[in-house]
C-alpha positions in Angstrom: 17.1 11.4 -12.8 13.6 9.8 -12.9 10.4 11.9 -13.0 9.6 10.4 -9.6 12.8 12.0 -8.1 12.3 15.3 -9.9 9.0 15.6 -8.2 10.6 15.4 -4.8 9.7 11.8 -3.9 11.7 8.6 -3.7 10.4 5.0 -4.2 13.2 3.6 -1.9 13.2 6.5 0.7 16.9 6.4 1.0 17.1 9.5 3.2 14.6 8.0 5.6 16.5 4.7 5.9 19.7 6.6 6.5 18.1 8.7 9.2 16.8 5.7 11.1 19.6 3.2 10.5 21.0 3.6 14.1 17.7 2.8 15.8 17.0 -0.5 17.3 15.7 -2.9 14.6 13.4 -4.8 17.0 13.2 -8.5 17.8 12.9 -9.6 14.2 14.9 -7.4 11.8 13.4 -8.9 8.6 9.8 -8.7 9.8 7.6 -6.3 7.8 6.9 -4.1 10.9 9.2 -3.4 13.8 8.4 -5.7 16.7 9.3 -5.2 20.4 9.2 -7.2 23.6 6.0 -6.7 25.5 6.5 -3.5 27.5 2.8 -3.1 28.2 2.4 -6.1 30.4 6.0 -7.5 30.6 4.9 -10.9 29.3 7.7 -12.7 27.4 5.1 -14.7 25.5 3.8 -11.5 23.8 5.2 -8.7 21.6 4.1 -5.1 20.9 3.7 -3.4 17.6 3.0 0.2 16.8 2.8 1.1 13.2 2.3 4.4 11.3 1.2 5.1 7.7 -1.2 7.1 5.7 -2.9 7.9 2.4 0.0 10.0 1.1 -0.6 12.4 -1.8 -3.7 10.5 -2.8 -5.5 13.1 -0.7 -4.6 15.7 -3.3 -6.3 13.7 -5.9 -9.4 13.6 -3.7 -9.2 17.4 -3.2 -9.1 17.9 -7.0 -11.9 15.5 -7.6 -14.1 17.1 -4.9 -13.4 20.6 -6.2 -14.3 19.5 -9.8 -17.3 17.3 -9.1 -18.6 18.4 -5.7 -18.7 14.7 -4.6 -17.6 14.9 -1.0 -18.0 11.2 -0.5 -14.6 10.7 -2.3 -13.0 11.5 1.1 -14.3 8.2 2.5 -11.9 6.4 0.1 -9.0 8.4 1.5 -10.0 7.2 5.0 -9.8 3.6 3.8 -6.4 4.2 2.2 -5.0 5.4 5.6 -6.5 2.5 7.4 -5.4 -0.2 4.9 -1.9 1.1 4.6 -1.5 0.4 8.3 -3.6 -2.8 8.6 -2.1 -4.7 5.6 1.4 -4.0 7.0 0.3 -5.5 10.3 -1.1 -8.5 8.5 2.4 -9.2 7.2 3.7 -9.9 10.7 0.6 -12.0 11.5 -1.6 -9.5 13.3 -5.3 -9.4 12.3 -7.3 -8.8 15.5 -7.6 -6.7 18.7 -6.0 -3.6 17.1 -6.3 0.0 18.2 -6.2 2.8 15.7 -5.6 6.5 16.1 -6.1 9.1 13.3 -3.6 11.8 12.6 -5.1 14.5 10.3 -3.3 17.7 9.5 -5.4 20.2 7.4 -5.5 23.7 6.0 -8.8 24.9 7.5 -9.3 27.6 4.8 -9.6 24.9 2.2 -10.7 21.7 4.0 -14.1 22.0 5.6 -15.6 20.4 8.6 -17.8 18.3 6.3 -14.6 16.8 4.8 -13.4 15.8 8.2 -16.7 14.2 8.9 -16.4 12.1 5.7 -12.9 11.0 6.7 -13.7 10.2 10.3 -17.0 8.4 9.5 -15.3 6.7 6.6 -12.7 5.3 9.0 -15.3 3.8 11.2 -17.1 2.4 8.1 -14.0 0.4 7.3 -13.9 -1.1 10.8 -17.6 -1.9 10.6 -17.0 -3.7 7.3 -14.2 -5.9 8.7 -15.8 -6.8 12.0 -18.0 -9.6 10.6 -14.8 -11.2 9.3 -13.4 -11.4 12.8 -11.1 -8.4 12.4 -11.7 -6.1 15.4 -10.2 -2.6 15.2 -11.0 -0.2 18.0 -11.1 3.5 16.9 -9.6 5.6 19.7 -9.9 9.0 18.0 -6.6 10.8 17.5 -5.3 14.2 16.6 -6.8 16.7 14.1 -4.6 19.8 13.7 -5.2 23.0 11.7 -1.8 23.7 10.3 -2.3 25.7 7.2 1.2 27.1 7.4 2.6 23.6 7.1 0.0 21.7 5.0 -1.4 23.0 1.7 -4.6 20.8 1.7 -4.8 17.8 4.0 -2.6 14.9 5.2 -4.5 11.8 6.4 -2.4 9.4 8.5 -2.8 7.1 11.4 -1.2 4.6 13.8 -2.1 1.0 14.7 -1.1 -0.7 17.8 -1.4 -4.3 18.9 -0.2 -6.7 21.6 0.2 -10.2 20.0 1.3 -13.7 20.9 5.0 -14.1 20.1 4.5 -17.6 18.7 2.0 -16.2 16.1 4.4 -13.7 14.5 5.5 -13.9 10.9 9.1 -12.7 10.9 10.1 -13.6 7.3 13.0 -15.6 8.8 11.5 -18.8 7.3 11.8 -17.6 3.7 14.3 -20.0 2.1 15.8 -21.3 -1.2 13.1 -23.1 -3.1 10.1 -21.2 -1.8 7.5 -20.0 -4.3 5.7 -16.7 -4.1 2.0 -16.6 -4.3 0.8 -13.1 -5.4 -2.6 -11.6 -4.6 -4.1 -9.3 -7.2 -4.6 -5.7 -6.3 -7.4 -5.2 -8.9 -10.8 -6.7 -9.7 -13.7 -6.9 -7.3 -13.4 -8.9 -4.1 -16.5 -10.3 -2.4 -16.3 -7.6 0.2 -15.8 -4.7 -2.2 -18.8 -2.8 -3.7 -17.2 -1.9 -7.1 -14.3 -2.7 -9.3 -10.9 -1.8 -7.8 -8.3 -0.4 -10.2 -5.4 -1.7 -8.1 -3.7 1.6 -7.8 -3.3 1.3 -4.0 -1.7 4.3 -2.2 1.8 4.4 -3.6 3.2 6.3 -6.5 0.2 8.8 -6.6 2.5 11.8 -7.0 3.7 10.4 -10.3 0.2 9.1 -11.3 -1.4 12.5 -10.7 1.2 14.6 -12.6 1.7 12.0 -15.4 -2.0 11.4 -16.1 -3.7 14.8 -15.5 -3.3 17.7 -17.9 -2.0 21.2 -17.4 -5.4 22.7 -16.5 -4.9 21.4 -12.9 -1.8 23.6 -12.5 -4.2 26.5 -11.9 -5.0 24.9 -8.5 -1.7 26.1 -6.9 -2.3 24.4 -3.6 -2.3 21.0 -5.3 1.5 20.9 -5.9 4.8 22.0 -4.6 5.6 25.4 -6.2 9.3 24.5 -6.2 8.7 21.9 -8.9 9.9 22.7 -12.4 7.0 23.4 -14.8 8.0 20.5 -17.0 7.1 17.9 -14.4 3.8 19.5 -13.2 0.6 18.0 -14.7 2.1 16.7 -17.9 -0.6 14.3 -18.9 -3.5 14.3 -21.4 -6.5 13.7 -19.2 -9.2 15.2 -16.9 -10.6 13.6 -13.8 -14.1 13.3 -15.2 -13.1 11.8 -18.5 -14.6 8.4 -19.2 -12.3 5.5 -19.0 -14.0 2.1 -19.7 -16.9 1.7 -17.3 -15.4 4.3 -15.0 -13.7 7.7 -15.1 -10.0 8.7 -14.9 -10.7 10.2 -11.4 -12.4 7.1 -10.1 -9.6 4.8 -11.3 -6.9 6.9 -9.7 -8.9 7.2 -6.5 -10.0 3.6 -6.2 -9.6 2.8 -2.5 -6.7 0.6 -1.5 -7.9 -3.0 -1.2 -7.4 -4.7 2.2 -6.5 -8.4 2.2 -7.5 -8.7 5.8 -10.3 -11.2 5.4 -8.1 -13.5 3.3 -4.9 -13.3 5.4 -6.8 -13.6 8.7 -8.3 -16.9 7.5 -4.9 -18.0 6.2 -3.2 -17.1 9.5 -5.8 -18.9 11.5 -6.0 -22.1 9.5 -2.6 -22.4 7.8 -0.1 -20.5 9.9 2.6 -23.0 9.5 2.4 -22.9 5.8 3.5 -19.3 5.7 7.2 -18.6 5.4 6.9 -14.9 4.8 4.5 -12.0 3.9 5.4 -8.9 1.9 3.1 -5.9 1.3 4.2 -4.4 -2.1 3.6 -0.8 -1.0 6.4 1.8 -1.2 9.0 0.4 -3.6 6.4 -1.6 -5.5 7.7 -5.0 -6.7 11.2 -4.3 -5.3 9.8 -4.2 -1.7 10.8 -7.8 -1.1 14.6 -7.0 -1.3 14.4 -5.2 2.1 12.9 -8.2 4.0 14.8 -11.2 2.6 16.5 -12.9 5.6 19.6 -13.9 3.5 21.3 -13.4 0.2 18.6 -14.7 -2.0 17.7 -14.0 -5.6 13.9 -13.5 -6.1 12.8 -14.3 -9.6 9.3 -13.0 -10.6 8.5 -14.4 -14.0 4.8 -14.9 -13.8 3.4 -11.6 -12.5 -0.2 -10.6 -13.4 -0.7 -8.7 -16.6 -0.7 -5.1 -15.3 -4.3 -3.8 -15.1 -5.3 -0.8 -17.2 -4.5 1.9 -14.7 -0.8 1.2 -14.9 -0.8 1.1 -18.7 -2.5 4.5 -18.6 0.2 5.9 -16.3 3.0 4.5 -18.4 1.5 5.6 -21.7 1.3 9.2 -20.3 4.6 9.3 -18.6 6.8 7.3 -20.9 8.5 5.9 -17.8 10.6 2.7 -18.4 9.3 -0.5 -17.1 12.1 -0.6 -14.5 10.8 2.6 -12.9 7.1 1.4 -13.1 7.8 -1.8 -11.2 9.8 0.1 -8.6 7.2 2.8 -8.0 3.8 0.9 -8.4 2.5 -2.5 -7.3 1.6 -3.2 -11.0 -1.4 -5.3 -10.1 0.1 -7.5 -7.3 0.2 -5.9 -3.8 0.7 -8.9 -1.5 3.1 -11.7 -1.6 2.9 -15.0 0.4 6.2 -17.0 0.5 5.6 -20.8 1.0 6.5 -24.3 -0.1 5.3 -25.1 -3.6 3.1 -27.9 -2.2 1.1 -25.3 -0.2 0.6 -22.7 -3.0 -2.7 -24.0 -4.3 -4.2 -23.9 -0.8 -3.5 -20.2 -0.7 -4.6 -19.6 -4.3 -7.9 -21.3 -3.6 -8.5 -19.4 -0.4 -7.9 -16.1 -2.1 -10.3 -17.2 -4.9 -13.0 -17.9 -2.3 -12.9 -14.2 -1.5 -13.1 -13.2 -5.2 -9.4 -12.3 -5.4 -7.2 -13.6 -8.1 -4.0 -15.3 -7.0 -1.2 -17.2 -8.7 2.4 -18.3 -8.3 4.3 -15.2 -9.5 7.9 -16.3 -8.8 10.4 -18.2 -6.6 13.3 -17.8 -4.3 16.8 -19.0 -5.1 20.1 -19.1 -3.3 22.5 -16.4 -4.4 25.7 -14.6 -3.4 23.7 -11.4 -3.0 20.2 -10.1 -2.7 18.8 -9.6 -6.1 15.4 -9.3 -7.8 14.8 -10.3 -11.4 11.5 -9.4 -13.0 10.7 -11.1 -16.4 7.9 -9.7 -18.5 6.9 -10.6 -22.1 9.1 -7.8 -23.4 12.2 -7.7 -21.1 14.2 -8.9 -18.1 14.7 -6.2 -15.4 17.3 -6.7 -12.7 17.4 -4.8 -9.3 
């Protein structure tokens, strides 16, 4: 059993998929978000999408960092994580404008102060204000903040996004086909609209990252982990949050806010919609996420992924996890995939570059008798 599973989490969320398998899959079963006919206005030319996601256990890292440094502004990054994990999923079905957002925050009031809530709520609005000049309009409708200390040890920061969108402007992934190439957009670096270097960590795999990288001293903060966990998987790393790491610290690298690709993808959807065959957000499931959304029995070969940025090397060095597990849990430096004809790849690469985001052809799609993913690194070939 992997360390990830021993800590009570699953990269593939098999139990969740089993629980929802009998539900209606929506109009487009291979689309990244579930899409329904327009029930709001009953217009057959439009569809409705409501999506839910959040910052996950990254909020526990913020809690530890805040406790250790007193820097309450770290919670603004958690607000961005919750927004982006929703927004970038919507981007993958073609939606980038006229979105409404509701926060869902559950907290332990004894540990999470009103000042923390202010940072999260104001930080959420800050993300929307940042995106508005790029033509991405998200309306903040408030939401629910519940004091549920009997349920939540510290805080859970989630949200929902809803949109009504033209049906003929939906990306359903049904156009993905044999011969397509995959343009990958880097999760790390510094985009033009970011204020500092982004480690690329995103908001997935943070349970492993936290326990694998941080040392045993954090086990004294009992509310930061499940007390059902075996001691051998609790804070097994070598490092402290304030420890220097390059030009940053360990804590800042682990808490780097999830990058949104909205300015890039909005421009791509507006100007080159017909060039896009599919969009995949490499979130839960990391580089294996694509397997769930392939419209047919294709083999995906990724043989030119980015060299993983330092944060993932740090995690693997501390955990000793095999590469197969790393690529299944983490984005490994590439968090968005655009499937297209080879002749259109350079247009997408150049567009991403104009926003300060590295992009390259990371792989291709081949006909096959079954859905399969092959990742080729300098050291090995990994098959899923």
